[in-house]
PDB file as gemmi writes it, atoms N, CA and C in Angstrom:
CRYST1    1.000    1.000    1.000  90.00  90.00  90.00 P 1                      
ATOM      1  N   MET A   1     124.341 105.352 116.194  1.00  0.00           N  
ATOM      2  CA  MET A   1     122.929 105.412 116.474  1.00  0.00           C  
ATOM      3  C   MET A   1     122.537 106.875 116.637  1.00  0.00           C  
ATOM      4  N   LEU A   2     121.444 107.239 116.022  1.00  0.00           N  
ATOM      5  CA  LEU A   2     120.921 108.599 116.076  1.00  0.00           C  
ATOM      6  C   LEU A   2     119.632 108.588 116.871  1.00  0.00           C  
ATOM      7  N   ASN A   3     119.543 109.433 117.895  1.00  0.00           N  
ATOM      8  CA  ASN A   3     118.338 109.492 118.723  1.00  0.00           C  
ATOM      9  C   ASN A   3     117.816 110.917 118.765  1.00  0.00           C  
ATOM     10  N   PHE A   4     116.504 111.050 118.644  1.00  0.00           N  
ATOM     11  CA  PHE A   4     115.822 112.320 118.824  1.00  0.00           C  
ATOM     12  C   PHE A   4     114.795 112.114 119.925  1.00  0.00           C  
ATOM     13  N   VAL A   5     114.635 113.100 120.772  1.00  0.00           N  
ATOM     14  CA  VAL A   5     113.578 113.073 121.774  1.00  0.00           C  
ATOM     15  C   VAL A   5     112.802 114.369 121.619  1.00  0.00           C  
ATOM     16  N   LEU A   6     111.498 114.243 121.407  1.00  0.00           N  
ATOM     17  CA  LEU A   6     110.642 115.407 121.260  1.00  0.00           C  
ATOM     18  C   LEU A   6     109.771 115.545 122.504  1.00  0.00           C  
ATOM     19  N   PHE A   7     109.836 116.697 123.135  1.00  0.00           N  
ATOM     20  CA  PHE A   7     109.043 116.973 124.322  1.00  0.00           C  
ATOM     21  C   PHE A   7     108.039 118.071 124.002  1.00  0.00           C  
ATOM     22  N   GLY A   8     106.919 118.026 124.671  1.00  0.00           N  
ATOM     23  CA  GLY A   8     105.952 119.100 124.518  1.00  0.00           C  
ATOM     24  C   GLY A   8     104.590 118.666 125.005  1.00  0.00           C  
ATOM     25  N   PRO A   9     103.736 119.645 125.257  1.00  0.00           N  
ATOM     26  CA  PRO A   9     102.390 119.332 125.726  1.00  0.00           C  
ATOM     27  C   PRO A   9     101.539 118.748 124.608  1.00  0.00           C  
ATOM     28  N   PRO A  10     100.410 118.159 124.964  1.00  0.00           N  
ATOM     29  CA  PRO A  10      99.503 117.641 123.937  1.00  0.00           C  
ATOM     30  C   PRO A  10      99.141 118.730 122.928  1.00  0.00           C  
ATOM     31  N   GLY A  11      99.171 118.359 121.657  1.00  0.00           N  
ATOM     32  CA  GLY A  11      98.797 119.304 120.607  1.00  0.00           C  
ATOM     33  C   GLY A  11      99.905 120.231 120.154  1.00  0.00           C  
ATOM     34  N   ALA A  12     101.124 120.022 120.659  1.00  0.00           N  
ATOM     35  CA  ALA A  12     102.238 120.903 120.309  1.00  0.00           C  
ATOM     36  C   ALA A  12     102.833 120.594 118.942  1.00  0.00           C  
ATOM     37  N   GLY A  13     102.517 119.416 118.396  1.00  0.00           N  
ATOM     38  CA  GLY A  13     103.047 119.047 117.090  1.00  0.00           C  
ATOM     39  C   GLY A  13     104.136 118.008 117.121  1.00  0.00           C  
ATOM     40  N   LYS A  14     104.305 117.345 118.257  1.00  0.00           N  
ATOM     41  CA  LYS A  14     105.339 116.308 118.364  1.00  0.00           C  
ATOM     42  C   LYS A  14     105.124 115.213 117.331  1.00  0.00           C  
ATOM     43  N   GLY A  15     103.889 114.758 117.203  1.00  0.00           N  
ATOM     44  CA  GLY A  15     103.579 113.698 116.244  1.00  0.00           C  
ATOM     45  C   GLY A  15     103.821 114.128 114.813  1.00  0.00           C  
ATOM     46  N   THR A  16     103.417 115.335 114.488  1.00  0.00           N  
ATOM     47  CA  THR A  16     103.605 115.863 113.136  1.00  0.00           C  
ATOM     48  C   THR A  16     105.085 115.960 112.799  1.00  0.00           C  
ATOM     49  N   GLN A  17     105.869 116.506 113.704  1.00  0.00           N  
ATOM     50  CA  GLN A  17     107.300 116.650 113.461  1.00  0.00           C  
ATOM     51  C   GLN A  17     108.000 115.298 113.427  1.00  0.00           C  
ATOM     52  N   SER A  18     107.574 114.368 114.296  1.00  0.00           N  
ATOM     53  CA  SER A  18     108.222 113.059 114.309  1.00  0.00           C  
ATOM     54  C   SER A  18     107.969 112.320 112.994  1.00  0.00           C  
ATOM     55  N   GLU A  19     106.773 112.457 112.433  1.00  0.00           N  
ATOM     56  CA  GLU A  19     106.489 111.822 111.135  1.00  0.00           C  
ATOM     57  C   GLU A  19     107.455 112.311 110.065  1.00  0.00           C  
ATOM     58  N   LYS A  20     107.747 113.605 110.063  1.00  0.00           N  
ATOM     59  CA  LYS A  20     108.667 114.170 109.070  1.00  0.00           C  
ATOM     60  C   LYS A  20     110.093 113.657 109.287  1.00  0.00           C  
ATOM     61  N   LEU A  21     110.515 113.587 110.549  1.00  0.00           N  
ATOM     62  CA  LEU A  21     111.867 113.096 110.859  1.00  0.00           C  
ATOM     63  C   LEU A  21     112.001 111.614 110.529  1.00  0.00           C  
ATOM     64  N   ILE A  22     110.962 110.845 110.836  1.00  0.00           N  
ATOM     65  CA  ILE A  22     110.972 109.405 110.542  1.00  0.00           C  
ATOM     66  C   ILE A  22     111.136 109.176 109.048  1.00  0.00           C  
ATOM     67  N   GLU A  23     110.359 109.914 108.265  1.00  0.00           N  
ATOM     68  CA  GLU A  23     110.408 109.744 106.812  1.00  0.00           C  
ATOM     69  C   GLU A  23     111.758 110.173 106.250  1.00  0.00           C  
ATOM     70  N   LYS A  24     112.253 111.311 106.694  1.00  0.00           N  
ATOM     71  CA  LYS A  24     113.492 111.851 106.138  1.00  0.00           C  
ATOM     72  C   LYS A  24     114.715 111.014 106.506  1.00  0.00           C  
ATOM     73  N   TYR A  25     114.760 110.536 107.758  1.00  0.00           N  
ATOM     74  CA  TYR A  25     115.960 109.850 108.243  1.00  0.00           C  
ATOM     75  C   TYR A  25     115.768 108.346 108.456  1.00  0.00           C  
ATOM     76  N   GLN A  26     114.607 107.802 108.063  1.00  0.00           N  
ATOM     77  CA  GLN A  26     114.330 106.363 108.215  1.00  0.00           C  
ATOM     78  C   GLN A  26     114.535 105.908 109.668  1.00  0.00           C  
ATOM     79  N   LEU A  27     113.897 106.618 110.591  1.00  0.00           N  
ATOM     80  CA  LEU A  27     114.034 106.340 112.017  1.00  0.00           C  
ATOM     81  C   LEU A  27     112.945 105.403 112.510  1.00  0.00           C  
ATOM     82  N   ILE A  28     113.153 104.874 113.700  1.00  0.00           N  
ATOM     83  CA  ILE A  28     112.141 104.087 114.394  1.00  0.00           C  
ATOM     84  C   ILE A  28     111.476 105.020 115.399  1.00  0.00           C  
ATOM     85  N   HIS A  29     110.154 105.004 115.427  1.00  0.00           N  
ATOM     86  CA  HIS A  29     109.395 105.893 116.306  1.00  0.00           C  
ATOM     87  C   HIS A  29     108.929 105.148 117.551  1.00  0.00           C  
ATOM     88  N   ILE A  30     109.178 105.730 118.714  1.00  0.00           N  
ATOM     89  CA  ILE A  30     108.689 105.178 119.976  1.00  0.00           C  
ATOM     90  C   ILE A  30     107.897 106.280 120.674  1.00  0.00           C  
ATOM     91  N   SER A  31     106.648 106.000 120.961  1.00  0.00           N  
ATOM     92  CA  SER A  31     105.771 106.934 121.656  1.00  0.00           C  
ATOM     93  C   SER A  31     105.490 106.401 123.051  1.00  0.00           C  
ATOM     94  N   THR A  32     105.760 107.215 124.076  1.00  0.00           N  
ATOM     95  CA  THR A  32     105.497 106.753 125.442  1.00  0.00           C  
ATOM     96  C   THR A  32     104.001 106.507 125.642  1.00  0.00           C  
ATOM     97  N   GLY A  33     103.161 107.321 125.028  1.00  0.00           N  
ATOM     98  CA  GLY A  33     101.717 107.105 125.136  1.00  0.00           C  
ATOM     99  C   GLY A  33     101.317 105.764 124.560  1.00  0.00           C  
ATOM    100  N   ASP A  34     101.887 105.435 123.386  1.00  0.00           N  
ATOM    101  CA  ASP A  34     101.612 104.132 122.768  1.00  0.00           C  
ATOM    102  C   ASP A  34     102.112 102.988 123.653  1.00  0.00           C  
ATOM    103  N   LEU A  35     103.284 103.195 124.259  1.00  0.00           N  
ATOM    104  CA  LEU A  35     103.826 102.161 125.152  1.00  0.00           C  
ATOM    105  C   LEU A  35     102.912 101.949 126.354  1.00  0.00           C  
ATOM    106  N   PHE A  36     102.453 103.041 126.968  1.00  0.00           N  
ATOM    107  CA  PHE A  36     101.545 102.923 128.111  1.00  0.00           C  
ATOM    108  C   PHE A  36     100.292 102.142 127.715  1.00  0.00           C  
ATOM    109  N   ARG A  37      99.685 102.531 126.588  1.00  0.00           N  
ATOM    110  CA  ARG A  37      98.454 101.872 126.152  1.00  0.00           C  
ATOM    111  C   ARG A  37      98.680 100.383 125.866  1.00  0.00           C  
ATOM    112  N   SER A  38      99.801 100.057 125.246  1.00  0.00           N  
ATOM    113  CA  SER A  38     100.111  98.664 124.929  1.00  0.00           C  
ATOM    114  C   SER A  38     100.302  97.837 126.201  1.00  0.00           C  
ATOM    115  N   HIS A  39     101.062  98.371 127.142  1.00  0.00           N  
ATOM    116  CA  HIS A  39     101.305  97.644 128.388  1.00  0.00           C  
ATOM    117  C   HIS A  39     100.011  97.477 129.191  1.00  0.00           C  
ATOM    118  N   ILE A  40      99.177  98.514 129.192  1.00  0.00           N  
ATOM    119  CA  ILE A  40      97.896  98.418 129.904  1.00  0.00           C  
ATOM    120  C   ILE A  40      97.012  97.370 129.237  1.00  0.00           C  
ATOM    121  N   LYS A  41      96.914  97.434 127.908  1.00  0.00           N  
ATOM    122  CA  LYS A  41      96.074  96.488 127.165  1.00  0.00           C  
ATOM    123  C   LYS A  41      96.527  95.046 127.383  1.00  0.00           C  
ATOM    124  N   ASN A  42      97.841  94.826 127.370  1.00  0.00           N  
ATOM    125  CA  ASN A  42      98.392  93.482 127.518  1.00  0.00           C  
ATOM    126  C   ASN A  42      98.570  93.055 128.974  1.00  0.00           C  
ATOM    127  N   GLN A  43      98.186  93.928 129.883  1.00  0.00           N  
ATOM    128  CA  GLN A  43      98.239  93.667 131.323  1.00  0.00           C  
ATOM    129  C   GLN A  43      99.596  93.164 131.789  1.00  0.00           C  
ATOM    130  N   THR A  44     100.661  93.801 131.276  1.00  0.00           N  
ATOM    131  CA  THR A  44     102.005  93.464 131.748  1.00  0.00           C  
ATOM    132  C   THR A  44     102.160  93.977 133.180  1.00  0.00           C  
ATOM    133  N   ALA A  45     103.235  93.578 133.826  1.00  0.00           N  
ATOM    134  CA  ALA A  45     103.488  94.055 135.188  1.00  0.00           C  
ATOM    135  C   ALA A  45     103.564  95.582 135.206  1.00  0.00           C  
ATOM    136  N   LEU A  46     104.281  96.150 134.240  1.00  0.00           N  
ATOM    137  CA  LEU A  46     104.369  97.608 134.174  1.00  0.00           C  
ATOM    138  C   LEU A  46     103.011  98.219 133.843  1.00  0.00           C  
ATOM    139  N   GLY A  47     102.272  97.574 132.958  1.00  0.00           N  
ATOM    140  CA  GLY A  47     100.949  98.067 132.589  1.00  0.00           C  
ATOM    141  C   GLY A  47      99.996  98.091 133.767  1.00  0.00           C  
ATOM    142  N   GLN A  48     100.087  97.087 134.614  1.00  0.00           N  
ATOM    143  CA  GLN A  48      99.237  97.049 135.811  1.00  0.00           C  
ATOM    144  C   GLN A  48      99.593  98.175 136.769  1.00  0.00           C  
ATOM    145  N   LYS A  49     100.891  98.474 136.891  1.00  0.00           N  
ATOM    146  CA  LYS A  49     101.308  99.599 137.735  1.00  0.00           C  
ATOM    147  C   LYS A  49     100.776 100.910 137.177  1.00  0.00           C  
ATOM    148  N   VAL A  50     100.900 101.069 135.860  1.00  0.00           N  
ATOM    149  CA  VAL A  50     100.432 102.291 135.211  1.00  0.00           C  
ATOM    150  C   VAL A  50      98.919 102.432 135.381  1.00  0.00           C  
ATOM    151  N   SER A  51      98.179 101.353 135.179  1.00  0.00           N  
ATOM    152  CA  SER A  51      96.718 101.382 135.344  1.00  0.00           C  
ATOM    153  C   SER A  51      96.327 101.832 136.742  1.00  0.00           C  
ATOM    154  N   ALA A  52      96.998 101.267 137.745  1.00  0.00           N  
ATOM    155  CA  ALA A  52      96.687 101.608 139.130  1.00  0.00           C  
ATOM    156  C   ALA A  52      96.973 103.091 139.400  1.00  0.00           C  
ATOM    157  N   LEU A  53      98.085 103.580 138.901  1.00  0.00           N  
ATOM    158  CA  LEU A  53      98.436 104.977 139.112  1.00  0.00           C  
ATOM    159  C   LEU A  53      97.440 105.910 138.436  1.00  0.00           C  
ATOM    160  N   ILE A  54      97.086 105.593 137.206  1.00  0.00           N  
ATOM    161  CA  ILE A  54      96.142 106.424 136.468  1.00  0.00           C  
ATOM    162  C   ILE A  54      94.774 106.406 137.154  1.00  0.00           C  
ATOM    163  N   ALA A  55      94.350 105.231 137.631  1.00  0.00           N  
ATOM    164  CA  ALA A  55      93.064 105.120 138.327  1.00  0.00           C  
ATOM    165  C   ALA A  55      93.033 105.985 139.582  1.00  0.00           C  
ATOM    166  N   GLU A  56      94.201 106.167 140.206  1.00  0.00           N  
ATOM    167  CA  GLU A  56      94.305 106.998 141.404  1.00  0.00           C  
ATOM    168  C   GLU A  56      94.520 108.470 141.068  1.00  0.00           C  
ATOM    169  N   GLY A  57      94.585 108.782 139.774  1.00  0.00           N  
ATOM    170  CA  GLY A  57      94.773 110.169 139.351  1.00  0.00           C  
ATOM    171  C   GLY A  57      96.204 110.654 139.480  1.00  0.00           C  
ATOM    172  N   GLN A  58      97.144 109.727 139.568  1.00  0.00           N  
ATOM    173  CA  GLN A  58      98.552 110.087 139.715  1.00  0.00           C  
ATOM    174  C   GLN A  58      99.262 110.065 138.370  1.00  0.00           C  
ATOM    175  N   LEU A  59     100.386 110.739 138.323  1.00  0.00           N  
ATOM    176  CA  LEU A  59     101.245 110.696 137.142  1.00  0.00           C  
ATOM    177  C   LEU A  59     102.123 109.455 137.205  1.00  0.00           C  
ATOM    178  N   VAL A  60     102.494 108.960 136.048  1.00  0.00           N  
ATOM    179  CA  VAL A  60     103.380 107.797 135.986  1.00  0.00           C  
ATOM    180  C   VAL A  60     104.800 108.275 136.291  1.00  0.00           C  
ATOM    181  N   PRO A  61     105.463 107.667 137.275  1.00  0.00           N  
ATOM    182  CA  PRO A  61     106.831 108.083 137.617  1.00  0.00           C  
ATOM    183  C   PRO A  61     107.808 107.843 136.458  1.00  0.00           C  
ATOM    184  N   ASP A  62     108.832 108.648 136.417  1.00  0.00           N  
ATOM    185  CA  ASP A  62     109.850 108.537 135.371  1.00  0.00           C  
ATOM    186  C   ASP A  62     110.442 107.136 135.308  1.00  0.00           C  
ATOM    187  N   GLY A  63     110.640 106.512 136.445  1.00  0.00           N  
ATOM    188  CA  GLY A  63     111.258 105.184 136.480  1.00  0.00           C  
ATOM    189  C   GLY A  63     110.484 104.155 135.679  1.00  0.00           C  
ATOM    190  N   ILE A  64     109.163 104.192 135.774  1.00  0.00           N  
ATOM    191  CA  ILE A  64     108.335 103.252 135.013  1.00  0.00           C  
ATOM    192  C   ILE A  64     108.426 103.566 133.526  1.00  0.00           C  
ATOM    193  N   THR A  65     108.363 104.843 133.188  1.00  0.00           N  
ATOM    194  CA  THR A  65     108.471 105.247 131.784  1.00  0.00           C  
ATOM    195  C   THR A  65     109.818 104.825 131.215  1.00  0.00           C  
ATOM    196  N   ILE A  66     110.876 105.029 131.969  1.00  0.00           N  
ATOM    197  CA  ILE A  66     112.216 104.649 131.517  1.00  0.00           C  
ATOM    198  C   ILE A  66     112.319 103.134 131.347  1.00  0.00           C  
ATOM    199  N   ASP A  67     111.730 102.377 132.263  1.00  0.00           N  
ATOM    200  CA  ASP A  67     111.747 100.910 132.136  1.00  0.00           C  
ATOM    201  C   ASP A  67     111.063 100.477 130.841  1.00  0.00           C  
ATOM    202  N   MET A  68     109.925 101.095 130.532  1.00  0.00           N  
ATOM    203  CA  MET A  68     109.204 100.757 129.298  1.00  0.00           C  
ATOM    204  C   MET A  68     110.022 101.133 128.066  1.00  0.00           C  
ATOM    205  N   LEU A  69     110.630 102.313 128.096  1.00  0.00           N  
ATOM    206  CA  LEU A  69     111.444 102.755 126.961  1.00  0.00           C  
ATOM    207  C   LEU A  69     112.662 101.858 126.776  1.00  0.00           C  
ATOM    208  N   GLU A  70     113.313 101.512 127.868  1.00  0.00           N  
ATOM    209  CA  GLU A  70     114.493 100.651 127.795  1.00  0.00           C  
ATOM    210  C   GLU A  70     114.134  99.290 127.183  1.00  0.00           C  
ATOM    211  N   GLU A  71     113.012  98.747 127.613  1.00  0.00           N  
ATOM    212  CA  GLU A  71     112.552  97.462 127.082  1.00  0.00           C  
ATOM    213  C   GLU A  71     112.298  97.567 125.574  1.00  0.00           C  
ATOM    214  N   GLU A  72     111.678  98.646 125.158  1.00  0.00           N  
ATOM    215  CA  GLU A  72     111.356  98.840 123.737  1.00  0.00           C  
ATOM    216  C   GLU A  72     112.622  99.042 122.904  1.00  0.00           C  
ATOM    217  N   VAL A  73     113.550  99.827 123.395  1.00  0.00           N  
ATOM    218  CA  VAL A  73     114.803 100.076 122.668  1.00  0.00           C  
ATOM    219  C   VAL A  73     115.594  98.780 122.522  1.00  0.00           C  
ATOM    220  N   ASN A  74     115.577  97.958 123.543  1.00  0.00           N  
ATOM    221  CA  ASN A  74     116.324  96.700 123.503  1.00  0.00           C  
ATOM    222  C   ASN A  74     115.735  95.691 122.526  1.00  0.00           C  
ATOM    223  N   LYS A  75     114.520  95.914 122.053  1.00  0.00           N  
ATOM    224  CA  LYS A  75     113.920  95.027 121.060  1.00  0.00           C  
ATOM    225  C   LYS A  75     114.606  95.151 119.698  1.00  0.00           C  
ATOM    226  N   THR A  76     115.203  96.308 119.421  1.00  0.00           N  
ATOM    227  CA  THR A  76     115.895  96.531 118.145  1.00  0.00           C  
ATOM    228  C   THR A  76     117.276  97.143 118.423  1.00  0.00           C  
ATOM    229  N   PRO A  77     118.186  96.343 118.987  1.00  0.00           N  
ATOM    230  CA  PRO A  77     119.492  96.885 119.397  1.00  0.00           C  
ATOM    231  C   PRO A  77     120.349  97.384 118.237  1.00  0.00           C  
ATOM    232  N   ASP A  78     120.115  96.903 117.025  1.00  0.00           N  
ATOM    233  CA  ASP A  78     120.939  97.320 115.892  1.00  0.00           C  
ATOM    234  C   ASP A  78     120.401  98.550 115.174  1.00  0.00           C  
ATOM    235  N   ALA A  79     119.285  99.073 115.635  1.00  0.00           N  
ATOM    236  CA  ALA A  79     118.679 100.227 114.951  1.00  0.00           C  
ATOM    237  C   ALA A  79     119.397 101.510 115.280  1.00  0.00           C  
TER     238      ALA A  79                                                      
END                                                                             
């Protein structure tokens, strides 16, 4: 299994670079922002926690982000 993690502030080019890596290496793309929006929209337990934190002006703790990522990765264990 090959994993890449791209870090950077908004507008740094993470999306642009990930598109190139996805195309070249046939990777699966996971965006934490997309995960947050999906969980909030679907009102999952994690999404409700994220909504409450954002409404209070707080950052989402790493533990919640990791839980969302772990759940998403486990959806395609053979990738």
